[in-house]
C-alpha positions as CSV (number, residue, x, y, z in Angstrom):
1,M,108.1,120.6,115.6
2,S,108.0,119.7,112.1
3,R,109.9,121.5,109.5
4,K,108.2,123.6,107.2
5,K,108.2,122.4,103.4
6,R,110.3,125.1,101.5
7,K,109.4,126.0,97.9
8,Y,112.3,125.9,95.7
9,L,112.7,127.3,92.3
10,P,112.2,125.0,89.0
11,F,115.4,123.2,88.4
12,N,116.0,125.4,85.0
13,E,115.7,128.5,86.9
14,A,117.7,127.5,89.7
15,R,120.6,126.2,87.6
16,K,120.5,129.4,85.6
17,Y,121.0,131.5,88.7
18,V,123.9,129.2,89.9
19,R,125.7,129.2,86.9
20,S,125.7,133.0,87.1
21,L,127.8,132.7,90.3
22,G,131.1,131.4,88.6
23,L,131.4,128.7,90.9
24,R,134.0,126.0,89.8
25,S,133.5,123.0,91.8
26,S,131.2,121.2,94.4
27,T,133.6,122.2,97.1
28,E,133.1,125.9,96.1
29,W,129.4,125.5,95.9
30,R,129.4,124.0,99.5
31,A,131.3,127.0,100.7
32,W,129.1,129.4,99.3
33,S,126.1,127.7,100.1
34,K,127.0,127.9,103.9
35,S,128.1,131.6,103.4
36,G,124.7,132.9,103.9
37,S,124.3,134.3,100.4
38,R,122.4,131.3,99.3
39,P,118.6,132.5,98.8
40,E,116.3,130.3,100.5
41,T,114.7,129.3,96.9
42,V,117.8,127.4,96.0
43,P,118.5,124.2,97.8
44,N,121.8,123.4,99.7
45,N,121.5,119.9,98.2
46,P,120.3,120.3,94.6
47,N,121.5,116.6,93.7
48,M,118.6,115.3,96.0
49,I,116.0,118.0,95.3
50,Y,116.2,117.9,91.7
51,M,116.6,114.1,91.4
52,G,114.4,113.1,88.4
53,K,113.8,116.8,87.8
54,G,116.6,117.7,85.4
55,W,119.6,116.9,87.6
56,K,122.5,115.3,85.8
57,N,125.7,116.2,87.5
58,W,127.7,119.0,89.3
59,K,129.4,120.1,85.9
60,D,125.9,120.6,84.3
61,W,124.7,122.3,87.6
62,L,127.6,124.6,88.0
63,G,128.2,125.1,84.2
64,S,132.0,125.2,85.1
65,K,134.9,123.2,83.5
66,G,137.4,124.2,86.3
67,V,137.4,121.4,88.5
68,F,136.6,118.8,86.1
69,I,139.9,119.0,84.3
70,Q,141.3,116.2,86.6
71,R,141.8,113.7,83.9
72,C,144.0,116.2,81.8
73,S,146.4,116.5,84.6
74,K,147.7,113.0,84.5
75,N,148.2,110.1,81.8
76,W,145.2,107.9,83.1
77,R,145.0,104.6,81.2
78,P,142.1,104.7,78.4
79,F,138.6,104.1,79.8
80,E,138.0,100.8,78.3
81,E,141.5,99.5,79.3
82,A,141.2,100.6,82.7
83,K,137.8,99.1,82.9
84,E,139.0,95.8,81.5
85,Y,142.0,95.8,84.0
86,V,139.4,96.5,87.2
87,R,137.1,93.6,85.8
88,T,139.8,91.1,86.6
89,L,140.1,92.1,90.4
90,G,136.8,90.8,91.5
91,I,135.8,93.8,93.4
92,V,132.2,93.6,94.1
93,S,131.2,96.9,95.7
94,Q,132.2,100.7,96.0
95,N,133.2,100.1,99.6
96,K,135.6,97.4,98.5
97,W,136.9,99.4,95.6
98,E,137.7,102.2,97.9
99,M,139.6,99.8,100.4
100,W,141.5,98.4,97.4
101,S,142.2,102.0,96.0
102,K,143.9,103.0,99.1
103,S,145.8,99.6,99.8
104,G,148.6,100.6,97.7
105,L,148.0,97.9,95.0
106,R,146.3,100.4,92.6
107,P,148.5,101.0,89.6
108,A,149.2,104.8,89.3
109,D,147.4,105.1,85.9
110,I,144.2,103.8,87.3
111,P,142.0,106.7,89.1
112,S,140.8,106.4,92.5
113,N,137.6,108.4,91.3
114,P,136.9,107.0,88.0
115,P,133.3,108.6,87.5
116,L,135.1,112.1,87.8
117,T,138.2,111.1,85.7
118,Y,136.1,109.5,82.9
119,R,133.2,111.6,83.1
120,E,132.4,111.5,79.4
121,E,132.5,107.7,79.2
122,W,131.3,106.8,82.4
123,V,128.0,104.7,82.6
124,S,127.8,103.4,86.1
125,W,129.3,101.4,89.0
126,D,127.9,98.3,87.7
127,D,129.4,98.7,84.4
128,W,132.8,99.6,85.8
129,F,132.6,96.2,87.9
130,D,130.8,94.2,85.2
131,Y,127.9,93.6,87.3
132,T,125.3,93.7,84.7
133,S,126.9,90.9,82.5
134,E,125.8,87.2,83.2
135,C,123.5,88.4,86.1
136,R,125.9,89.9,88.3
137,L,128.3,86.9,88.6
138,Y,130.9,88.6,90.6
139,Y,133.2,85.6,90.8
140,K,134.0,83.1,88.2
141,K,132.5,80.4,90.4
142,K,129.9,77.5,90.0
143,F,126.6,77.8,92.1
144,R,124.0,75.2,92.0
145,P,121.1,75.8,89.6
146,F,118.4,78.0,90.8
147,E,115.9,75.2,91.4
148,D,118.3,73.0,93.4
149,A,119.5,75.8,95.4
150,R,116.0,77.0,96.0
151,A,115.1,73.4,97.1
152,F,117.9,73.3,99.7
153,V,116.9,76.8,101.2
154,H,113.3,75.7,101.7
155,T,114.5,72.9,104.0
156,L,116.2,75.6,106.3
157,G,112.9,77.1,107.4
158,L,114.0,80.7,107.2
159,K,111.1,83.2,107.4
160,N,112.4,86.5,106.2
161,A,115.0,88.0,104.3
162,H,116.9,89.5,107.5
163,A,117.2,85.5,108.8
164,W,118.4,84.8,105.4
165,F,121.5,87.3,105.5
166,A,122.0,86.3,109.0
167,Y,122.2,82.6,107.8
168,A,124.4,83.6,104.9
169,A,127.0,85.1,106.8
170,S,127.3,82.5,109.6
171,G,129.4,80.1,108.0
172,D,126.9,77.5,107.6
173,R,126.1,78.5,104.2
174,P,127.6,75.7,101.4
175,D,130.0,77.5,99.0
176,D,127.8,76.8,96.0
177,I,124.9,78.6,97.5
178,P,125.2,82.5,96.9
179,S,124.7,85.0,99.8
180,N,123.2,87.3,97.3
181,P,120.8,85.0,95.3
182,H,118.5,88.0,94.0
183,R,121.7,89.1,91.9
184,I,123.2,85.7,90.9
185,Y,120.0,84.4,89.8
186,C,118.5,87.6,88.3
187,K,116.9,86.1,85.4
188,K,115.0,83.6,87.7
189,W,114.6,85.5,90.7
190,V,111.2,85.9,92.0
191,S,111.1,87.2,95.7
192,F,112.7,86.3,99.0
193,P,109.4,84.6,99.9
194,D,109.7,82.1,96.8
195,W,113.4,81.7,97.6
196,L,112.8,80.8,101.2
197,G,109.4,79.2,100.9
198,Y,107.2,81.2,102.9
199,T,104.0,83.2,102.8
200,P,104.6,87.0,103.1
201,I,102.9,89.0,105.8
202,P,100.7,91.7,104.0
203,R,102.1,94.9,104.2
204,G,99.0,96.5,105.5
205,N,99.2,94.2,108.8
206,W,102.8,95.4,109.7
207,H,103.0,97.8,112.5
208,K,105.8,100.2,113.2
209,K,107.2,97.9,116.0
210,N,107.8,95.3,113.5
211,W,110.5,97.3,111.4
212,L,113.9,96.0,111.4
213,P,116.3,97.6,113.7
214,Y,118.1,100.4,112.1
215,T,121.5,99.0,111.9
216,D,120.3,95.6,110.4
217,A,118.0,97.5,108.0
218,R,120.9,99.6,106.7
219,E,123.3,96.6,106.4
220,I,120.7,94.9,104.1
221,V,120.3,98.1,102.0
222,H,124.0,98.4,101.6
223,R,124.3,94.8,100.2
224,A,121.7,95.8,97.8
225,N,124.1,98.4,96.2
226,L,121.3,101.0,95.5
227,K,122.2,104.3,94.1
228,S,119.3,106.7,95.1
229,A,116.2,107.2,97.1
230,A,114.1,106.2,94.3
231,E,115.9,103.1,93.7
232,Y,115.7,102.2,97.1
233,R,111.9,102.7,97.1
234,S,111.5,100.8,93.9
235,W,113.8,97.8,95.2
236,R,111.5,98.0,98.6
237,K,108.4,97.3,96.6
238,S,109.9,94.4,94.8
239,N,111.1,92.8,98.0
240,S,107.8,93.3,99.9
241,D,109.0,90.6,102.5
242,I,111.7,92.5,103.9
243,M,110.3,94.8,106.8
244,M,111.8,98.1,105.4
245,P,109.8,101.5,105.7
246,S,109.4,103.8,102.4
247,E,110.3,106.8,104.4
248,P,113.5,105.6,106.6
249,A,114.1,109.1,107.6
250,I,111.1,109.4,109.5
251,T,110.8,105.7,110.7
252,Y,114.6,106.0,112.0
253,S,114.5,109.6,113.0
254,K,116.6,109.1,116.1
255,D,119.4,107.1,114.2
256,W,119.0,108.7,110.9
257,V,122.1,110.5,109.3
258,D,121.4,111.1,105.5
259,W,120.8,109.1,102.4
260,Y,124.3,108.6,101.6
261,D,124.7,106.8,105.0
262,W,121.4,105.0,104.4
263,L,122.4,103.5,100.8
264,G,126.2,103.1,101.7
265,K,127.5,105.9,99.2
266,E,130.5,108.0,99.4
267,R,130.0,111.7,99.3
268,L,131.4,113.2,96.0
């Protein structure tokens, strides 16, 4: 039985109502939301419902400074200095950041949750790790020129991005061929069909039975380091050779958890 689509208040009206509650943190918000006091016209997950419709962050939603004074409670390293230090570590994803942060190697003046601590200066995880400079060259490593690397890959006879990622992780890939070519060669990158040397199947001919298995599809999405459902759909359109559904929650309804799980993002 399908769930009836709810009608929520416009973003500004909902935010005005929420600000009147005096909640001071996302934790208090979730507790109140589950208490039974929340009107049906106010969503439980405003960060998803109002994404692209006015949503900025929890501080803006709650209109509170209470929980957001974490930075003042400790002498953190200045943002630019902290970012410069982090960029020397070669960390390539939020998952690896979390692992390193919990490893005991993180200096006491480097926060484990930089988006919250440096909320005024924060740009993105890409900026924090320096993904954006030099086309996401995560490592100071020399890869083959794009044309030479692509010519080599064409000899492998791989027919889709899923096959490429399996090969990239197999141990047979030369060290000077990147596992994530769409990031390393971003200025010259066209698509996986161009990279692998095959003609993609028109999307109109795909059938539901041809979707990638849930765990395989989710692993590819995690490697793409996407930040939202909208960014996922845009990425999917630009990589039309990957057999990914536009609505994974429906296609993988039996395995689906939520968008955090699908994108590999931590629930803040």
